[in-house]
Each structure stands twice: as structure tokens, then as C-alpha cells.
N, C-alpha and C positions, 0 to 999 in steps of 0.2 A: 136440310142437307139431303142430297140425293145419294143413295147407296144401291149397290147391286149385289145379288147373291145367286150362285148356282148350286144345285144339289145333285148328288149322285143317287143312284137307286138305294133303296133301303136294304132289306134282308136278302134280296136276290143277288146281290153282289155283281152287278154289271151285266145282267142278262136282258135288260130292257123289257121285262115282262109287263103286259098290259095291267093297269091298275096299280103298279108298283114301279114308278118311273121317276126320273129326276125332273127338275124344273129350273126355270130362270125367273128371277123376281127382281122387282124394283121398289124402293121405298123413297118417298119424297119428303118424309118427316123424320129423318134421322133414325129409322128402324122401328118406329112405333107400329107401323102397319106396312104390310108387303102385298104387292099385287103381281100376279103372273104376267110376264111379257113373252108370250110364246107364239105370237102370230107368225105362221109360216114354218114353224118348227115341228118335227115329229116328236111328240111327248113320250113315246115308248123307247127311250134311250137315256143314257146318262149325259150330264153336262159337266165338263171338267174344269173349264176356266172361262172367265169373262174379263176382257181388258178394255179400259177406257182410253181413248186416244187423248194424249196430253195436249194436242193442238186444237181439239174440238170435242168437248165432253158429250156431245150428242152422238158421236161415232163410237160404236162398240164392236168388239170382236169376240166371238164365242166359239169355243172348242167343244165339239159334240162327239158322241161315241160312234155313231154310224154315218154321219153326214159331213164330216170334216169341219172346216172353219166357215163360220157365217158372219156377216157384217150387217150392222144396223146404222143408219144415218139419222135416226129420229129418236134416240134414247131408248131403243128397244121396242118401239111400237110395231115395227116391221123388220123382217130379217130376210136375207138372201145369201146363197152360198158363194164363196170365193175360193173355189177348189181347183183351179186350173193347175195341173201338175200333181195333184194329190189323189187322183182317181185310184181307188183300190188300196189306199194307205190307211192303216188302222192308227188312230190317234189315241192319246191318253193312256191311262193305266187300266189294264185288263185283268180280270179274274181276282180271286180272293187273295192270291199271293203278290199281286202287283203293288209296288211301293213307290211308283212315280207319282209325285204330288204336284209338280210344277212343270208340266210338259209344254206349256205355251207361255212365252214371255215376249215383251216388247222393249226395245231400247228406250232410253230416257226421253229422247226427243220425239219418239213416235214415227220414226222412219222405217223400221224393220220389225217384223214379228218372226220369232224363232219357234218352230213347232217340233217337239220330240214325238217320235212315233214308236209303235211296237214293232221292232225288228226291221224297220225300214229306214233308220237313220234320223237325222235332223234336217228339217227343211227351213228355208228362209224365204219369207214373203216381203218384198220391198213395197212398202205402202206409198212412198213418195220419195223422190230423190232429195238428199240433204241439201240445204241451202246454207252453205258456210257464211257466217257473219250475220245471219238474221237472229240475233240474240233475244229480241223482244217479242218474237213470234207474230209480228204484224204483216208477214208475207212480203216484205221487201227489205232490202239493205239500204239504210239511210243514216242520217246524222245521229239518231238515237243509238244505233248499233255501234257506231264509232265511239260515242260517248261511253257506252257500256264497257268496251274493251280497254280503253286507255288507262283507267285506274289499276288495271292488272298488269301494266307494263313491268317486265323483268321479274315476274313471279315464277316460282318453281314449285314442284309438287310438295315440298316440305314447308311451304309458306302456309300459315293458318287460313289465309283468304283465297287459297288456290282453288280455281275452278277449271277443270280440264277442258270445258267447252270453249274457252278462250284460246287454247293452244291449238290453233287450226291445222298446223302442220305436224303436230304430235312429236315435237322435238324436246319436250320437257321444260320449256320456258315460253312465256308470252313475250314476244319481241317484235321488232319492226316488220319481220316477215308476216306475222299474223295480222298486224295492223294494216299493212299494205294489201293483204288479201281482202280485208273488209273494204278498203278504199277502192280496190279494183272491181268489187261487186256492187258498188254504189249504184242505186237506181234499178237494180235487177229485181224483177218480180220472183217470188218463190211460190211453188205450188201449194 
């Protein structure tokens, strides 16, 4: 099992002092051993969060103390910044009294990252446009997706089998409007 971990600084509480800094690590054996995956990253800072793209487990997003958000497309072997619009923004939890613990989150489908900042608000990074109706994640809308939605016909949020992803128009019921939306997207490629 592949696992990832990020660490903040130890006793210096967020100052990024040389010799006492955070790290980014990967385990390919369920956590028995860990290897650093820091190629391209400044090690003299904290690392607050690491997200795995649900559509491609090789794609990772990393929130750093001084360098914003970074992306890897090879399971952490290499990193590069994706900070357009984040110049000068402080991310994560700063200082000894900071209590922010989850300042970067991704939506369930992997379309958007939300980044909380220190005194600069919340930023949204759109990773890819949503592809309504692509329920099986194969990057196109096809018969398999139509087969996936039809068993949910007429379901409501109080139904035990309810899955909000099938309510494409967000009206609280899976109905013909949702099914027609899938049919209308038939054959469309998704990014």
C-alpha cells in the first residue's frame, strides 16, 4: 500500500530553521519504511498538507509554508509550483498559537482544491472542469455511465442508497432530467 506523510517543524514551531525543518515522505509498503520525496522543494520550511488526486493517484498536491502549493505527476518524485494568483499569500497555520489544521482540501471528484490562508481568505484552484455524467472515471460519457445512473432512478437524499453525484441538477431527486443530461453528454471526452 502506498502512503504519504508530511511533517511540520519540530521545536522551532514554524520558523523553518536549517536543520530543523519539515519533510514529505512516501511509503510503498504500508508504512513499514518511509523515503523522502523532496526533489525540487525547499526543505527549510514546514509542509502542511498533501492531497492525492482521486482520478490519478500519481498526481499529488502539496501545501508548503513559504512556497505555496506544489504539484507532482509522478508520485512525488518531482515537484513544481502551481501558484498563479497566490503570490505573496501565506498558507497554512503560522506560529505557536495557530490552530488551523486542515487548510487545504479537495472536492471528492478531484475537480477543485480549496486553500485557506493566513489573513488572505480562501482560494479556489480549479484543477479540471467537471464532466457531468462520467461516473466511472474513464474520461468519457458512455453506456456504462447510463447504466450506473439508472438504478438510482427516483432516489431522494433520505434513501439509504442515495448518492448525490447522480443528482446532476441538484434538485434533491435522481430523475429523467439527470438521466437525459447523461444521454446528452454521450460520447463527450472528459479532461
